[in-house]
C-alpha positions as CSV (number, residue, x, y, z in Angstrom):
1,M,0.0,0.0,0.0
2,R,1.0,3.6,-0.3
3,A,1.8,5.3,3.0
4,L,3.5,8.2,4.7
5,I,6.6,6.5,6.0
6,V,9.3,7.7,8.5
7,D,12.4,8.9,6.6
8,P,15.0,10.9,8.6
9,T,16.2,12.5,5.4
10,A,12.8,13.9,4.3
11,P,11.5,17.3,5.3
12,G,9.4,16.7,8.4
13,R,10.9,13.2,8.5
14,L,7.8,11.8,6.6
15,R,7.5,11.0,2.9
16,L,5.1,9.2,0.7
17,G,6.3,5.6,0.0
18,D,5.3,2.0,0.2
19,A,4.6,-0.2,3.2
20,P,3.1,-3.7,3.7
21,D,-0.6,-4.0,3.7
22,P,-2.0,-4.5,7.2
23,V,-3.6,-7.9,8.0
24,P,-6.7,-7.5,10.3
25,G,-7.1,-9.7,13.3
26,P,-10.5,-11.4,14.2
27,G,-11.8,-8.4,16.1
28,Q,-10.6,-5.8,13.6
29,V,-12.0,-4.1,10.5
30,L,-9.9,-3.1,7.5
31,I,-10.4,0.5,6.4
32,E,-9.6,2.2,3.2
33,V,-8.3,5.5,4.6
34,R,-9.6,8.6,2.9
35,H,-8.3,11.2,5.4
36,T,-6.0,11.4,8.4
37,S,-5.0,14.2,10.8
38,L,-1.7,15.5,11.9
39,N,-1.1,15.9,15.7
40,A,1.9,17.2,17.7
41,A,2.3,13.6,19.0
42,E,3.2,12.5,15.4
43,L,6.0,15.0,15.3
44,F,7.3,13.5,18.5
45,F,7.1,9.9,17.2
46,A,8.5,10.7,13.8
47,E,11.7,11.8,15.6
48,R,12.0,8.4,17.4
49,A,10.4,5.9,15.0
50,A,12.5,3.5,12.8
51,P,12.9,4.4,9.1
52,G,10.0,2.9,7.1
53,E,7.6,2.8,10.0
54,V,4.0,3.9,9.4
55,I,2.9,6.1,12.4
56,G,-0.3,8.1,12.8
57,F,-3.3,8.0,15.2
58,D,-6.4,9.4,13.4
59,A,-8.0,7.9,10.3
60,A,-11.4,8.2,8.6
61,G,-12.5,6.2,5.6
62,V,-14.6,3.3,4.4
63,V,-14.7,-0.3,5.7
64,V,-13.6,-2.7,3.1
65,T,-13.4,-5.8,5.3
66,A,-15.7,-6.4,8.2
67,S,-14.4,-8.0,11.4
68,A,-14.3,-11.8,11.3
69,D,-16.0,-12.2,14.7
70,G,-19.0,-10.2,13.5
71,T,-18.4,-7.1,15.7
72,G,-18.1,-3.6,14.4
73,P,-19.5,-1.8,11.3
74,V,-20.3,-3.6,8.0
75,V,-18.5,-3.2,4.7
76,G,-19.2,0.1,3.1
77,S,-19.6,2.0,6.4
78,R,-18.1,5.5,6.7
79,V,-16.1,5.4,9.8
80,V,-13.5,7.2,11.9
81,G,-11.2,5.6,14.5
82,F,-8.1,5.8,16.7
83,A,-5.2,3.4,17.0
84,E,-1.6,3.8,18.0
85,G,0.2,3.7,14.7
86,G,-0.8,3.0,11.1
87,G,-3.0,6.0,10.5
88,F,-0.8,7.3,7.8
89,G,-1.4,4.3,5.5
90,A,-3.9,3.9,2.7
91,L,-5.2,0.8,4.5
92,R,-5.6,0.4,8.2
93,A,-6.6,-2.5,10.4
94,M,-8.3,-1.2,13.6
95,D,-10.1,-2.8,16.5
96,A,-13.8,-2.7,15.9
97,A,-14.2,-1.2,19.4
98,D,-12.1,1.8,18.5
99,V,-14.2,2.7,15.4
100,A,-17.4,4.7,15.1
101,V,-19.8,5.2,12.2
102,V,-19.8,8.7,10.8
103,P,-23.3,10.2,10.5
104,D,-24.6,11.4,7.2
105,G,-23.8,15.1,6.9
106,V,-20.5,14.9,8.7
107,E,-17.6,15.2,6.2
108,L,-15.0,12.4,6.6
109,G,-12.1,14.9,6.5
110,E,-13.6,16.8,9.5
111,A,-14.3,13.5,11.3
112,A,-10.6,12.6,11.0
113,T,-9.7,15.5,13.3
114,L,-11.7,14.2,16.2
115,P,-10.1,11.1,17.8
116,V,-6.9,12.6,19.3
117,A,-7.6,16.3,19.5
118,A,-11.3,16.4,20.5
119,G,-11.1,13.2,22.4
120,T,-8.2,14.5,24.5
121,A,-10.0,17.8,25.2
122,L,-13.1,15.9,26.2
123,R,-11.1,13.5,28.4
124,A,-9.4,16.5,30.2
125,L,-12.7,18.3,30.9
126,E,-14.4,15.1,32.1
127,Q,-11.5,14.5,34.6
128,A,-12.1,18.1,35.9
129,G,-15.7,17.3,36.9
130,S,-18.8,19.4,36.5
131,L,-18.1,22.6,34.5
132,L,-21.4,24.4,35.1
133,G,-20.7,27.9,36.3
134,R,-17.0,27.3,36.7
135,R,-14.1,29.3,35.3
136,V,-12.1,27.3,32.7
137,L,-8.8,28.6,31.3
138,V,-7.5,27.0,28.1
139,T,-3.9,27.6,27.1
140,G,-2.9,27.2,23.4
141,A,-6.6,27.8,22.6
142,S,-5.9,28.4,18.9
143,G,-4.5,24.8,18.5
144,G,-6.2,21.6,17.8
145,V,-6.9,20.4,21.3
146,G,-7.3,23.9,22.6
147,G,-10.0,24.9,20.0
148,F,-12.0,21.8,20.9
149,A,-11.5,22.4,24.7
150,V,-12.9,25.9,24.4
151,Q,-16.0,24.7,22.7
152,L,-16.6,21.7,24.9
153,A,-16.1,23.7,28.1
154,A,-18.6,26.3,26.8
155,L,-21.1,23.5,26.0
156,G,-20.6,22.3,29.6
157,G,-21.8,25.7,31.0
158,A,-18.4,27.1,31.9
159,Y,-17.1,30.6,31.7
160,V,-14.2,30.1,29.3
161,I,-11.0,32.0,29.0
162,G,-9.1,31.3,25.8
163,V,-5.3,32.1,26.0
164,A,-3.4,32.6,22.7
165,G,0.1,33.6,22.0
166,S,-0.7,36.5,19.6
167,E,-3.5,38.7,18.4
168,E,-3.5,36.8,15.2
169,S,-3.8,33.5,17.0
170,A,-6.6,34.9,19.2
171,R,-8.9,35.7,16.2
172,G,-11.9,33.4,16.1
173,L,-11.7,32.2,19.7
174,A,-14.8,34.2,20.7
175,E,-16.7,32.5,17.9
176,L,-15.7,29.2,19.3
177,G,-17.3,30.1,22.7
178,A,-14.6,31.9,24.7
179,D,-16.1,34.4,27.0
180,E,-12.8,36.1,27.4
181,V,-9.7,36.1,25.2
182,A,-6.2,36.8,26.6
183,I,-2.8,37.2,24.9
184,G,-0.6,35.3,27.3
185,L,-1.5,34.9,31.0
186,S,-0.3,38.3,32.3
187,G,-3.8,39.8,31.7
188,V,-5.6,37.0,33.6
189,T,-5.9,38.1,37.2
190,L,-8.9,36.4,38.7
191,P,-8.7,32.8,40.0
192,V,-9.9,29.9,37.8
193,D,-11.3,26.5,38.7
194,V,-9.9,24.5,35.8
195,V,-6.9,24.8,33.5
196,V,-6.6,22.8,30.3
197,D,-2.9,23.3,29.6
198,T,-1.3,22.4,26.2
199,A,1.9,24.5,26.7
200,G,3.8,23.2,29.7
201,G,6.9,25.1,30.8
202,D,6.6,28.6,32.3
203,Q,2.9,28.8,31.2
204,L,2.0,25.7,33.2
205,V,3.6,27.4,36.3
206,A,1.8,30.6,35.8
207,A,-1.5,28.8,35.1
208,Y,-1.1,26.7,38.3
209,G,-0.7,30.0,40.2
210,L,-4.1,31.1,39.0
211,L,-5.9,28.1,40.3
212,A,-8.5,28.7,43.0
213,P,-8.5,26.3,46.0
214,G,-9.8,22.9,44.9
215,G,-9.0,23.7,41.3
216,S,-7.2,21.3,38.8
217,L,-4.7,21.8,36.0
218,Q,-5.2,19.2,33.3
219,S,-1.8,18.7,31.6
220,V,-2.4,17.9,28.0
221,G,0.8,18.9,26.2
222,W,4.2,20.4,26.5
223,A,4.6,22.6,23.4
224,A,7.0,24.8,25.3
225,G,9.7,22.2,24.9
226,H,11.4,23.1,28.2
227,G,10.9,22.3,31.9
228,A,8.7,23.9,34.5
229,S,10.0,25.1,37.8
230,L,7.4,25.8,40.5
231,P,8.3,28.5,43.0
232,V,9.3,27.2,46.5
233,G,6.2,26.8,48.6
234,S,3.7,27.3,45.7
235,T,2.2,23.8,46.3
236,L,1.8,24.3,50.1
237,G,-0.6,26.0,52.5
238,S,-4.0,25.4,50.8
239,P,-6.6,23.7,53.0
240,I,-8.4,22.6,49.8
241,P,-5.8,21.0,47.5
242,K,-5.0,22.2,44.0
243,T,-3.9,19.5,41.6
244,I,-1.9,18.9,38.5
245,V,-3.4,15.9,36.6
246,S,-1.9,14.2,33.6
247,V,-4.3,13.6,30.7
248,Y,-4.1,10.2,28.9
249,N,-6.7,9.3,26.3
250,G,-5.2,6.1,25.1
251,A,-6.2,2.5,24.9
252,G,-7.6,0.8,27.9
253,L,-9.0,3.9,29.7
254,T,-11.5,5.2,27.2
255,D,-14.6,3.7,25.6
256,R,-13.4,4.9,22.2
257,R,-16.6,4.2,20.3
258,A,-18.8,6.0,22.9
259,Q,-16.5,8.9,22.9
260,L,-16.4,9.3,19.2
261,D,-20.2,8.8,18.9
262,R,-20.6,11.6,21.4
263,L,-18.3,14.0,19.5
264,L,-19.7,13.1,16.1
265,A,-23.3,13.7,17.3
266,L,-22.2,17.2,18.4
267,V,-20.6,17.9,15.0
268,A,-23.7,16.5,13.2
269,A,-26.0,18.8,15.2
270,G,-23.8,21.9,14.5
271,R,-22.9,22.3,18.1
272,L,-19.2,21.5,17.7
273,R,-17.1,23.1,15.0
274,V,-14.0,21.6,13.5
275,P,-11.4,24.4,13.2
276,V,-9.3,23.3,10.2
277,G,-6.2,25.5,9.7
278,W,-4.5,23.5,7.0
279,R,-5.8,20.9,4.5
280,G,-4.1,19.3,1.5
281,P,-3.0,16.1,-0.2
282,W,-0.9,13.8,1.9
283,D,2.2,14.2,-0.3
284,K,2.3,17.8,1.0
285,V,2.8,16.5,4.6
286,A,6.0,18.5,4.9
287,D,4.0,21.7,4.6
288,A,1.6,20.6,7.4
289,V,4.5,19.5,9.6
290,E,6.2,22.9,9.1
291,A,3.0,24.8,10.0
292,L,2.4,22.7,13.1
293,G,6.1,22.6,14.2
294,N,6.5,26.4,13.9
295,R,3.2,27.1,15.6
296,R,1.7,28.8,12.6
297,L,-1.2,26.3,12.5
298,R,-4.5,27.6,13.7
299,G,-6.7,24.6,14.4
300,K,-6.2,21.2,12.8
301,A,-4.3,19.9,9.8
302,V,-6.1,17.4,7.6
303,L,-4.3,15.2,5.1
304,D,-6.4,13.9,2.2
305,V,-5.2,10.4,1.2
306,G,-4.9,9.2,-2.4
């Protein structure tokens, strides 16, 4: 099959090439991939994967072989799913439990953005508990996870503060549901109940300092690329604990189909928008990698396969 394979000599360490066809197991479906989505995690794994490996998490397409055990969608179904690796291939074998049928009216390219970015945002907010009437701060709000987190927090009844790195990045956040838009954290002075942090580093430290007693910081990403140093005593002295919680939306902890069904229903109803900042054929993956790696991407990058 054709696939984006890891190549240390290629721009972005990914290039279009050939890879073996996947062979589905008894509880797996085989999907003809039409669209995939680029996430920051793929940039991380492209630096560490072996040459020729097919990485990628998100994939949307059409079922060409149903699962041998009779579970999962039938041949011809439009589906989207998540798996650890293989999403950058023209064919993909996926556990039937990790695949959801895409409703009529939801475009497959938009569906391909949901598993990692929207799923992680949803997971972070669910870990934070009830959002109704609470103040939720989202760092990196113009990014993939951040844009979905702003919308989902607003749908949960929160007062949402979207934090961006520049005026240009901040454009459109109000339309996504942010009640307040800030350029950096210096302008945010009132305490918040929940932080969804995609930045790490100094911004994580500053955001932790804004937490009200009992608040939680959901640590999603580390775009800063450097460490975080909390001031001495900053974690002490509160009778109601503040917490930093890691967010993991991987296999074993998430009912993937139920999560995707929930997100797809919101998109189908027009309640959840898919912010796409870059879209193009998969042989232009280097352009998408450059936009994401240099933080020029506003929203998600969609790669059209074939």
